[in-house]
N, C-alpha and C positions, 0 to 999 in steps of 0.2 A: 714586434715577431718577425725573425728572419722567415726569410722566402721559403726554404724547406720547411719552417714550421707549420707556415699559414698552408702547404701543401698536404701536409700530414693531416693538421684540422678539416681541413676542405674534406679529404677525403674520407677518413672518419664521419664526418657530416654526412655525407651523401650515402655514405653503406647503412648510418641506420636508418636516413631517410627512408634509401631503398626496403630496409627490413621493416619498419613502420606500415609502408605501403603494405607490403606481402603479409604482413598480419590482419589488416585492415579489410585487404581484400581489394586494395585500392591499387587506381594506374600510377605505377613509379612516378611516371614522368611530372606527372602532377606534384608530387611531393617534392620531388627535386627542384621544380620550379619555385613553389613556393618556397624552399630555402635559399634558392638563389634571391627572390624579392628581399629575406629577409637579412641577406648578406649585405646590401645595399645602403643596411643601416648599421654597420658595423663602423664606429668612428675612426677617423684617422686611415681605413684602407686606401694605400697607395693605389691598386689597382682601380677603385671605385674615384679615386681624384684624377686619375688620368684619362678615364672615361670623361671626366666633366672639362678639362682642356680640349680635347675630342669635341665634342659639345659646342665649347665657345667658338673654335675654329669655324664649326658649319656655320654659325650663327655672325661668322665676320668678326668676333669678338678680339681681335688677334691682341692688344693689350691685355686685355682681363685672363686669356689665355695665358700668357706668359707671368702672368702674375701668380696664376695657379699653380703653373707648373713649378715654378722657384719655391714655392710653400710644400711641394712633397719631398717627402724625408729622403733622403739619399737612398740612392739604389737603382733597380732597372726599371721602373715604371717610371721613375723621374727621368732617366735619361732619354724614354723614350716622349714621355710629356714635351720636354726640353726642346729634343729634335724635331718635333708638332709644331709646337707654340712659337720657334724662333722665324720658323720659316716665312710666317705673314708680315714680319716686320721689312723696315729699311737697313739692317745692319746684315748684310748678306755673309759676312766675315764669321759673323757669329753662326748664322744659320749652316755654314758651312764646318764650322768646327761642331755644332752639335750632331749632326749627321756623322763627321769623323768620330766622334767621339761613342756614338750608339754603335757603330758598325767594328770600331776596337774592341769595346767593352763584352759585346754579344754579337757579333754576327751570325751564329749558328742561331741561336734562342731566342733572335728577334729578327729574325729575317723577313717576315712577312712585314710586319710594321714600318720595317728600312723601306720596302716596296710601298709601302702606303705615303711614308714621306718625300719619296723621291715623287709618286704620283701628285702630291700636294706641290710638290715643286715644277711640275708640268715638265719631269724628264721622264719620257715615257720607254726610252732606252734603258735608261738605269733600273727603271720600276722593273720590267719585264727580266731584266737579268738576276732582280734580288725574290721577285717570285720563282723564276726557276730553282733560285736556290733554297725559295723556302718550300717548295715541292721537294726539292732533294731530300733535305733536313726532316719533313712531314710535319712542318709548322704547322697548328691548329688554326691559324689564323686564314687558310686555306678557306676553312667554311664558310666564312664571311665573303668570300670571292664575289658574288651575284648579289651582295646587298651595302657594297662598301663604296661609297661616295667618289672615294678619293681613286679607289682603280675604275670604278665603274666610269669615271670618263673619258677612258679609253675603248669601252666597250665596239666600237666599230672598226678599231684596228686590229687587220686580218691577224697580227699576235694575241689579242685578247681569244678571240675565236679557239686560235692553235692551243694557247695553253689550256682554255677548259676542255677542251679534246683529250686533250693529253691528262689532266687530271679527273677527268669523268664528269664532268659536271657539263649541263646543256650550258650554251651561249646564252648572255641576255635577253637575245631575241629567239632562243626556242624553248626557254623557262617558262615551263605551265604553274598554275597554281596548283596545290598538295587537293588531293579529291579526298 
């Protein structure tokens, strides 16, 4: 299924779940969370497969991450997964090419993911540049900022606190649990 069709299906599914919750008098976020859990079982979902690549990278399984990324069907999620997965290997030219390709194909649509890749590469200057672009394009990835391991490694950088302030989020040191 193409990306556009997936978006339509997801929007319809969310609307149906919200309507069902309203009809049953239940809180709709509960139904949306259940729908999201069910979505995890969709076979061949490139979004889910890209998430596996991120987990493998966090575990230090760079070889497995690259194999997993290469198995994702062509499209933006494969490009994102390859940009992440190539960073951990010894082939720096491939890592550079994967980031360049992602930027060429989806600079505005994937600005937050590009920032994450630069965080993974330990290039804070580029990471903060792409975080600014992600904010300018209203990339929804900004919502993960305070839990993102690739970005949070720079939480003590003064630019992190300035960025959090700019987007209306507490800094990692000011964050408090929800009541």
